[in-house]
KEROTOR-528884 format. One line per field, with one value per residue: chain; x, y, z of N, C-alpha, C in turn; residue in one letter; residue number from 1. Coordinates in nm, 2 decimals, m for minus. Example, Ala and Ser with C-alpha at 12.3 -4.5 7.8 and 13.67 -1.06 7.14 Angstrom:
! residues 2
chaine	c(A,A)
n_X	c(1.32,1.28)
n_Y	c(m0.57,m0.22)
n_Z	c(0.78,0.71)
ca_X	c(1.23,1.37)
ca_Y	c(m0.45,m0.11)
ca_Z	c(0.78,0.71)
c_X	c(1.32,1.29)
c_Y	c(m0.33,0.00)
c_Z	c(0.78,0.79)
residu	c(A,S)
num	c(1,2)
This chain:
! residues 177
chaine	c(A,A,A,A,A,A,A,A,A,A,A,A,A,A,A,A,A,A,A,A,A,A,A,A,A,A,A,A,A,A,A,A,A,A,A,A,A,A,A,A,A,A,A,A,A,A,A,A,A,A,A,A,A,A,A,A,A,A,A,A,A,A,A,A,A,A,A,A,A,A,A,A,A,A,A,A,A,A,A,A,A,A,A,A,A,A,A,A,A,A,A,A,A,A,A,A,A,A,A,A,A,A,A,A,A,A,A,A,A,A,A,A,A,A,A,A,A,A,A,A,A,A,A,A,A,A,A,A,A,A,A,A,A,A,A,A,A,A,A,A,A,A,A,A,A,A,A,A,A,A,A,A,A,A,A,A,A,A,A,A,A,A,A,A,A,A,A,A,A,A,A,A,A,A,A,A,A)
n_X	c(15.52,15.41,15.48,15.41,15.18,15.00,14.98,14.89,14.63,14.51,14.52,14.34,14.11,14.05,13.98,14.18,14.39,14.72,14.86,14.72,14.78,15.05,15.09,14.98,15.16,15.39,15.57,15.68,15.46,15.56,15.72,15.53,15.41,15.63,15.67,15.43,15.44,15.64,15.90,16.07,16.18,16.05,16.19,16.18,16.08,15.96,15.77,15.61,15.50,15.35,15.17,15.04,14.91,14.73,14.57,14.65,14.87,15.21,15.19,14.92,14.92,15.10,14.98,14.80,14.57,14.22,14.05,13.79,13.76,13.50,13.39,13.47,13.66,13.70,13.98,14.06,14.00,14.08,14.20,14.19,14.29,14.19,14.18,13.94,13.78,13.73,13.81,13.70,13.79,13.59,13.62,13.91,14.13,13.92,13.91,13.95,13.71,13.36,13.23,13.28,13.27,13.27,13.31,13.24,13.35,13.26,13.39,13.26,13.11,13.25,13.37,13.39,13.64,13.59,13.46,13.52,13.32,13.26,13.26,12.99,12.80,12.68,12.60,12.46,12.42,12.30,12.44,12.49,12.40,12.36,12.38,12.47,12.43,12.63,12.56,12.64,12.48,12.31,12.19,12.13,11.96,12.02,11.93,12.00,11.94,11.84,11.88,12.09,12.13,12.29,12.40,12.73,12.77,12.80,12.99,13.05,13.01,13.02,12.88,12.91,12.70,12.65,12.72,12.82,12.98,12.93,12.83,12.86,12.77,12.92,12.89,13.06,13.04,13.19,13.47,13.61,13.73)
n_Y	c(7.29,6.97,6.73,6.46,6.42,6.57,6.43,6.19,6.27,6.35,6.10,5.95,6.10,6.03,5.77,5.57,5.30,5.25,5.07,5.08,5.35,5.34,5.15,5.30,5.51,5.39,5.31,5.16,5.01,5.03,5.25,5.46,5.45,5.52,5.78,5.91,5.90,6.08,5.99,5.98,6.17,6.26,6.26,6.52,6.42,6.18,6.28,6.42,6.21,6.07,6.28,6.31,6.06,6.11,6.29,6.56,6.85,6.97,7.25,7.29,7.13,7.26,7.50,7.71,7.85,7.88,7.92,7.81,7.67,7.72,7.74,7.59,7.58,7.51,7.49,7.39,7.13,6.78,6.54,6.20,5.96,5.64,5.30,5.32,5.50,5.82,5.99,6.28,6.47,6.68,6.83,6.93,6.72,6.58,6.34,6.37,6.46,6.39,6.30,6.24,6.39,6.31,6.34,6.09,5.99,5.78,5.59,5.49,5.17,5.07,5.03,5.11,5.03,4.73,4.76,4.65,4.52,4.76,4.98,5.21,5.44,5.51,5.75,5.86,6.06,6.07,6.25,6.25,6.04,5.68,5.44,5.12,4.98,4.77,4.57,4.36,4.07,4.19,4.39,4.71,4.95,5.29,5.61,5.93,6.20,6.05,5.90,5.72,5.52,5.34,5.11,5.01,4.73,4.53,4.39,4.64,4.85,5.06,5.05,5.14,5.08,5.18,5.36,5.62,5.86,5.83,6.03,6.08,6.21,6.12,6.04,5.94,5.81,5.70,5.88,5.72,5.70)
n_Z	c(m6.59,m6.57,m6.79,m6.80,m6.63,m6.78,m7.02,m6.92,m6.83,m7.07,m7.21,m7.04,m7.08,m7.34,m7.31,m7.34,m7.29,m7.14,m7.29,m7.54,m7.62,m7.63,m7.83,m8.05,m8.06,m8.11,m7.90,m7.59,m7.34,m7.09,m7.12,m7.15,m6.90,m6.74,m6.83,m6.77,m6.50,m6.46,m6.46,m6.67,m6.95,m7.27,m7.60,m7.85,m8.09,m8.01,m7.83,m8.01,m8.16,m7.96,m7.89,m8.13,m8.15,m7.95,m8.05,m8.07,m8.09,m8.06,m8.02,m7.94,m7.71,m7.54,m7.51,m7.31,m7.34,m7.34,m7.55,m7.74,m8.05,m8.27,m8.53,m8.83,m9.13,m9.48,m9.53,m9.29,m9.29,m9.30,m9.53,m9.62,m9.84,m9.94,m10.06,m10.28,m10.15,m9.98,m9.68,m9.51,m9.26,m9.07,m8.85,m8.71,m8.51,m8.38,m8.26,m7.99,m7.89,m7.81,m8.03,m8.38,m8.67,m9.02,m9.37,m9.60,m9.90,m10.15,m10.40,m10.73,m10.73,m10.51,m10.17,m9.81,m9.56,m9.37,m9.05,m8.73,m8.46,m8.19,m7.91,m7.90,m8.11,m8.45,m8.69,m9.00,m9.29,m9.61,m9.86,m10.14,m10.41,m10.36,m10.11,m9.97,m9.66,m9.48,m9.22,m8.99,m9.08,m9.24,m9.52,m9.61,m9.79,m9.85,m9.95,m10.11,m9.90,m9.70,m9.37,m9.15,m8.85,m8.60,m8.34,m8.27,m8.26,m8.44,m8.72,m8.96,m9.26,m9.55,m9.87,m10.21,m10.46,m10.70,m11.02,m10.98,m10.77,m10.42,m10.14,m9.79,m9.48,m9.19,m8.86,m8.58,m8.25,m7.96,m8.11,m8.40,m8.65)
ca_X	c(15.43,15.46,15.43,15.36,15.05,14.91,14.97,14.80,14.50,14.47,14.49,14.22,14.00,14.02,13.96,14.28,14.48,14.86,14.89,14.67,14.85,15.19,15.08,14.96,15.27,15.51,15.66,15.63,15.36,15.64,15.77,15.42,15.40,15.74,15.65,15.31,15.49,15.75,16.03,16.15,16.14,16.05,16.25,16.07,16.02,15.87,15.65,15.52,15.43,15.25,15.06,14.96,14.82,14.63,14.49,14.68,15.00,15.29,15.14,14.80,14.96,15.16,14.90,14.71,14.45,14.10,13.96,13.74,13.72,13.36,13.36,13.58,13.66,13.75,14.12,14.09,13.96,14.19,14.15,14.27,14.24,14.21,14.14,13.80,13.70,13.81,13.76,13.73,13.76,13.53,13.66,14.04,14.15,13.79,13.92,13.95,13.58,13.27,13.18,13.37,13.20,13.35,13.24,13.29,13.32,13.29,13.40,13.16,13.13,13.36,13.32,13.48,13.69,13.51,13.48,13.48,13.23,13.33,13.17,12.95,12.69,12.72,12.49,12.50,12.32,12.35,12.44,12.48,12.40,12.29,12.47,12.42,12.49,12.65,12.56,12.63,12.44,12.20,12.23,12.02,11.98,12.00,11.94,12.02,11.84,11.80,11.97,12.10,12.18,12.30,12.50,12.84,12.79,12.82,13.08,12.97,13.08,12.93,12.90,12.85,12.67,12.62,12.82,12.86,13.03,12.83,12.89,12.78,12.82,12.92,12.93,13.09,13.06,13.30,13.55,13.65,13.79)
ca_Y	c(7.20,6.83,6.67,6.32,6.44,6.62,6.31,6.09,6.33,6.34,5.96,5.91,6.17,5.96,5.63,5.48,5.23,5.28,4.98,5.14,5.47,5.29,5.09,5.40,5.60,5.30,5.30,5.05,5.04,5.07,5.39,5.55,5.45,5.60,5.92,5.96,5.92,6.18,5.93,6.00,6.28,6.22,6.34,6.60,6.33,6.08,6.35,6.45,6.08,6.05,6.38,6.28,5.95,6.16,6.39,6.70,6.89,7.04,7.39,7.28,7.07,7.36,7.62,7.70,7.92,7.79,7.96,7.69,7.70,7.67,7.73,7.53,7.61,7.40,7.47,7.31,6.99,6.69,6.43,6.08,5.88,5.50,5.23,5.32,5.60,5.93,6.04,6.42,6.51,6.82,6.90,6.88,6.66,6.55,6.22,6.41,6.50,6.28,6.25,6.27,6.40,6.30,6.31,5.97,5.99,5.64,5.58,5.40,5.02,5.05,5.02,5.14,4.92,4.67,4.81,4.55,4.57,4.84,5.06,5.34,5.46,5.58,5.82,5.90,6.13,6.05,6.38,6.23,5.90,5.58,5.34,5.00,4.97,4.63,4.57,4.22,3.99,4.27,4.48,4.80,5.06,5.43,5.70,6.07,6.26,5.96,5.89,5.59,5.52,5.21,5.08,4.95,4.60,4.43,4.44,4.74,4.92,5.12,5.00,5.22,4.99,5.26,5.41,5.75,5.88,5.85,6.10,6.06,6.27,6.00,6.08,5.83,5.85,5.79,5.88,5.58,5.70)
ca_Z	c(m6.63,m6.57,m6.91,m6.77,m6.58,m6.88,m7.11,m6.84,m6.83,m7.21,m7.24,m6.97,m7.14,m7.46,m7.26,m7.39,m7.20,m7.16,m7.39,m7.66,m7.65,m7.66,m7.97,m8.15,m8.07,m8.14,m7.79,m7.50,m7.23,m6.98,m7.14,m7.12,m6.76,m6.68,m6.88,m6.70,m6.36,m6.46,m6.44,m6.79,m7.04,m7.41,m7.70,m7.92,m8.19,m7.94,m7.78,m8.12,m8.19,m7.86,m7.90,m8.25,m8.11,m7.86,m8.13,m8.05,m8.14,m7.96,m8.00,m7.86,m7.58,m7.45,m7.51,m7.19,m7.37,m7.34,m7.66,m7.81,m8.19,m8.30,m8.67,m8.91,m9.27,m9.57,m9.51,m9.16,m9.31,m9.33,m9.61,m9.63,m9.95,m9.93,m10.18,m10.32,m10.08,m9.92,m9.56,m9.49,m9.12,m9.07,m8.72,m8.68,m8.38,m8.33,m8.18,m7.85,m7.86,m7.79,m8.16,m8.48,m8.80,m9.14,m9.50,m9.67,m10.05,m10.19,m10.55,m10.78,m10.71,m10.41,m10.03,m9.71,m9.49,m9.27,m8.91,m8.64,m8.35,m8.09,m7.83,m7.96,m8.21,m8.57,m8.76,m9.13,m9.38,m9.75,m9.93,m10.28,m10.45,m10.28,m10.04,m9.90,m9.53,m9.44,m9.08,m8.95,m9.19,m9.31,m9.62,m9.61,m9.89,m9.80,m10.06,m10.09,m9.82,m9.59,m9.26,m9.08,m8.71,m8.54,m8.25,m8.35,m8.21,m8.55,m8.83,m9.05,m9.36,m9.65,m10.01,m10.31,m10.57,m10.83,m11.11,m10.95,m10.63,m10.31,m10.03,m9.67,m9.35,m9.10,m8.73,m8.49,m8.11,m7.96,m8.24,m8.44,m8.78)
c_X	c(15.49,15.39,15.36,15.21,14.95,14.88,14.87,14.65,14.43,14.43,14.36,14.10,13.95,13.98,14.05,14.36,14.62,14.90,14.85,14.75,14.99,15.19,15.07,15.08,15.40,15.62,15.61,15.54,15.44,15.69,15.66,15.40,15.51,15.72,15.54,15.35,15.61,15.88,16.12,16.10,16.15,16.14,16.14,16.00,15.92,15.75,15.56,15.44,15.32,15.14,14.98,14.86,14.71,14.55,14.52,14.82,15.08,15.23,15.02,14.83,15.01,15.09,14.80,14.58,14.33,14.00,13.92,13.70,13.58,13.33,13.49,13.56,13.73,13.91,14.16,14.07,14.09,14.14,14.25,14.21,14.28,14.16,13.98,13.71,13.80,13.74,13.80,13.69,13.71,13.57,13.80,14.05,14.02,13.80,13.92,13.81,13.49,13.22,13.28,13.30,13.30,13.26,13.31,13.25,13.36,13.28,13.29,13.20,13.24,13.29,13.43,13.54,13.59,13.55,13.43,13.39,13.32,13.22,13.12,12.83,12.75,12.59,12.54,12.38,12.38,12.33,12.42,12.48,12.32,12.40,12.39,12.50,12.50,12.66,12.53,12.59,12.34,12.27,12.11,12.05,11.95,12.03,11.97,11.90,11.79,11.91,11.98,12.16,12.18,12.41,12.61,12.87,12.81,12.93,13.00,13.07,12.98,12.98,12.84,12.82,12.65,12.74,12.87,12.90,12.91,12.90,12.79,12.85,12.80,12.97,12.94,13.10,13.07,13.38,13.61,13.73,13.94)
c_Y	c(7.06,6.76,6.54,6.33,6.48,6.51,6.21,6.14,6.32,6.19,5.91,5.98,6.09,5.81,5.54,5.42,5.27,5.20,5.03,5.26,5.43,5.23,5.20,5.49,5.52,5.31,5.18,5.10,5.09,5.21,5.49,5.56,5.54,5.75,5.98,5.98,6.01,6.12,5.94,6.12,6.24,6.31,6.41,6.50,6.24,6.16,6.39,6.33,6.06,6.15,6.35,6.17,6.00,6.27,6.53,6.73,6.95,7.18,7.38,7.23,7.17,7.49,7.61,7.79,7.83,7.84,7.84,7.73,7.64,7.66,7.68,7.56,7.50,7.38,7.40,7.16,6.90,6.57,6.32,5.99,5.73,5.43,5.23,5.43,5.71,5.97,6.19,6.45,6.66,6.90,6.84,6.83,6.62,6.42,6.25,6.45,6.37,6.23,6.31,6.27,6.39,6.30,6.19,5.98,5.85,5.63,5.48,5.25,4.99,5.04,5.07,5.02,4.86,4.72,4.70,4.61,4.65,4.91,5.18,5.33,5.53,5.63,5.86,5.97,6.13,6.19,6.36,6.08,5.80,5.48,5.22,4.99,4.82,4.63,4.43,4.14,4.07,4.36,4.58,4.92,5.19,5.53,5.85,6.13,6.17,5.95,5.75,5.61,5.38,5.21,5.00,4.81,4.49,4.48,4.53,4.81,4.97,5.07,5.10,5.12,5.05,5.30,5.55,5.76,5.90,5.93,6.10,6.14,6.15,6.05,5.96,5.88,5.72,5.78,5.75,5.59,5.73)
c_Z	c(m6.62,m6.69,m6.89,m6.72,m6.69,m6.98,m7.05,m6.85,m6.97,m7.25,m7.17,m7.03,m7.27,m7.43,m7.33,m7.28,m7.23,m7.28,m7.53,m7.71,m7.70,m7.80,m8.07,m8.17,m8.10,m8.03,m7.70,m7.40,m7.11,m6.99,m7.11,m6.97,m6.69,m6.71,m6.79,m6.55,m6.35,m6.42,m6.56,m6.87,m7.19,m7.49,m7.77,m8.02,m8.12,m7.89,m7.89,m8.16,m8.09,m7.87,m8.02,m8.22,m8.02,m7.92,m8.10,m8.10,m8.03,m7.92,m7.91,m7.72,m7.48,m7.44,m7.40,m7.22,m7.38,m7.45,m7.74,m7.95,m8.22,m8.45,m8.74,m9.06,m9.35,m9.55,m9.38,m9.18,m9.34,m9.41,m9.61,m9.74,m9.92,m10.05,m10.19,m10.24,m10.02,m9.79,m9.54,m9.35,m9.12,m8.95,m8.69,m8.53,m8.31,m8.24,m8.03,m7.80,m7.84,m7.92,m8.26,m8.62,m8.92,m9.26,m9.56,m9.81,m10.10,m10.34,m10.60,m10.77,m10.62,m10.27,m9.93,m9.65,m9.39,m9.13,m8.82,m8.53,m8.24,m8.01,m7.91,m8.05,m8.33,m8.64,m8.90,m9.20,m9.52,m9.82,m10.08,m10.30,m10.36,m10.23,m10.00,m9.77,m9.50,m9.29,m9.03,m9.08,m9.28,m9.41,m9.64,m9.70,m9.81,m9.91,m10.02,m10.01,m9.71,m9.49,m9.22,m8.94,m8.66,m8.43,m8.32,m8.29,m8.31,m8.65,m8.92,m9.14,m9.46,m9.79,m10.10,m10.43,m10.70,m10.90,m11.09,m10.80,m10.54,m10.20,m9.91,m9.56,m9.25,m8.97,m8.64,m8.35,m8.03,m8.09,m8.27,m8.57,m8.77)
residu	c(M,E,I,G,N,K,I,H,D,L,R,K,T,L,N,L,S,Q,E,E,L,A,S,R,A,D,V,T,K,G,Y,I,S,Q,L,E,N,N,L,T,S,P,S,I,A,T,L,I,D,I,L,S,A,L,G,T,S,L,K,D,F,F,N,D,E,T,D,E,K,I,V,F,H,K,E,D,Y,I,E,K,Y,D,D,G,Y,C,L,T,W,L,V,P,N,A,Q,K,N,E,M,E,P,V,I,V,S,I,S,P,R,S,Q,T,L,K,D,N,P,H,E,G,Q,E,F,G,Y,V,L,E,G,E,I,V,I,S,Y,G,N,K,R,I,K,C,K,K,G,E,T,F,Y,F,T,T,S,Q,V,H,Y,L,I,N,P,K,D,K,V,A,K,V,I,W,I,S,S,P,P,N,F)
num	c(1,2,3,4,5,6,7,8,9,10,11,12,13,14,15,16,17,18,19,20,21,22,23,24,25,26,27,28,29,30,31,32,33,34,35,36,37,38,39,40,41,42,43,44,45,46,47,48,49,50,51,52,53,54,55,56,57,58,59,60,61,62,63,64,65,66,67,68,69,70,71,72,73,74,75,76,77,78,79,80,81,82,83,84,85,86,87,88,89,90,91,92,93,94,95,96,97,98,99,100,101,102,103,104,105,106,107,108,109,110,111,112,113,114,115,116,117,118,119,120,121,122,123,124,125,126,127,128,129,130,131,132,133,134,135,136,137,138,139,140,141,142,143,144,145,146,147,148,149,150,151,152,153,154,155,156,157,158,159,160,161,162,163,164,165,166,167,168,169,170,171,172,173,174,175,176,177)
């Protein structure tokens, strides 16, 4: 197996430039170019960093089986806590897919980070509570049982104006979280 070719194919699948991958993996663009052209071989640690930036692991990278996992369980989920909210990735390594579903739990009177304009669309379904969607200069309420959908051409984020936790299923296409 030529590692460089496989990294190149993964990077292209994710629509990442060599520079973007290099930045995410904390290496130089030149190193990525040499690696993809099979002019150098990465250390295990560097390969792990690059594969992590590509949304995969050593095991999956070297596994030639094509069994696609269809059902995911709570133990598969990955959680990341940030100031005022928690992201729960419902599909591991979803950044390699065309869409990325997460549950966003927003603490009372908190908000998610502002997301700058980028290519794509986002969809959400409010599971609990009430949120305010900040989309450019607009502020739009969305309650439990309601959905939202928008293109990501404006700065956007979610606000929980209430005194209880709000939960939203948020799907980004292409993956952005």
